[in-house]
Each structure stands twice: as structure tokens, then as C-alpha cells.
N, C-alpha and C positions, 0 to 999 in steps of 0.2 A: 541455518536459521529456521525458525518456525513461528507462525502466528501464535500468540499467547491465547490459550483457551479462555472463553468468557467475554471476548471482545468481538462485537458484531457490527456490521455496517447497517445503518438505518437511514432512511430519508425522512428528514424532519423539516417541514416548511420549505421544501425544495432544496435543502442542504443535505449533503452526504456527510454523516458524522459517525464516529465510532462510539458505540454505547457499551459500557461495561455491564455484564450480567453476572450475577452470583455474588455471594457475600465477600469472597476473597478479593473481588475487584472493585468494591464500592469505594469510589473516590470521585466526587463531583467537582473537584477543583481544576480539573484539566479536561476540557472538551476538545476532542480531536476532529477537526473538520477536514474533509478531503475533497480535492477537485476531481473532475471526471477521470483523469488518468490514474491518480493514486487509488481511487475507488475501484477502478477496473483491476488494478494489480492486487488490491486487498481481496477482492472476490476470487481472484485466480489462485491465491495462496492460502486462503483461510482454512481450508480443510486438508491441506497437504501436510504430510509428516515433516517435511523440510523443503527448503528452497534455497537457491543461491542467487547472488547478484546477477550472474550471467543469465540465469533462467528468466529473471524479470526483464532484463535487457532484450532477450530474444522475444518475449511476449510483446513488448512494445514495438519492436521492429517488425514483427510478423503481423501486427494488428493495426498499425498506424502508418499512414503515408502523408507526405506533404501535399499541399494543394496542387502543385504542379506534377504530382505523381512520383516525385523523386523519393528515394529511401531516406530514412533518418540517418544521421551521422552516429555510428556506433559509439565512438568515444564520448560524444556529447551526451548521448542517452545514458551511458554508463556513469558518467559524472553526476547527472541528475538523479539517477536511481540511488547512487551512494548517498547523496544528500538526503533524499527521502528516507532511506533506511536509517541514517543517523538520527533523523527526527523520530522515527518509529521506535528506535532503541531508547532514546531519551524519554519518550512517552511511555515506555515499558509495555508496548503492545506486541512486541516480538521478542523471542528468546534466542540467544546465541547457541 
């Protein structure tokens, strides 16, 4: 997969949103808001030629810990990443 060109993360009034830039991406009917975690992942993959689900899972596991210092559950993280990617695919901000 790869991030579709012309979609950039911007902070607007404290919200992280994906903004389409360029004529081919003009569609104001779908604003994509991101939480802190999905914004972190978007920044990590935006300029890459390609990425995999497992790479995103690794990024989260390597960069986030639970409050008690425990590691995140890899299978739960993978399930959440797949759900997020499904949403990104539906929003047409990533290409397969």
C-alpha cells in the first residue's frame, strides 16, 4: 500500500485532518479527521513508496507503551490497524 499523493495532514482548530491538495483530489464532501495515533501513522507513511500492515503495527508497538509500562498486544494492535486501513481505503487516501 501507499499513501495517495495530494493528501496531507493539517492541524485545524486543534483537530488533525487530512486535506486534499491538487485539482485531482478536490472533494469537500468527505473530511477525514484523525486521532493522535492515526495522525502519527499517517506522518510515518506519507512519504514512503509503500508500507505494510505489519510495518504500521511495528511502529505502534515500538512507539507506544501502556501506562504500567507493559507492551501492547500485537494481535489487538494488528486488528485495530486493519480497521483503520479499511477506513483509509474507503476514504481513498491510500492506494493498494
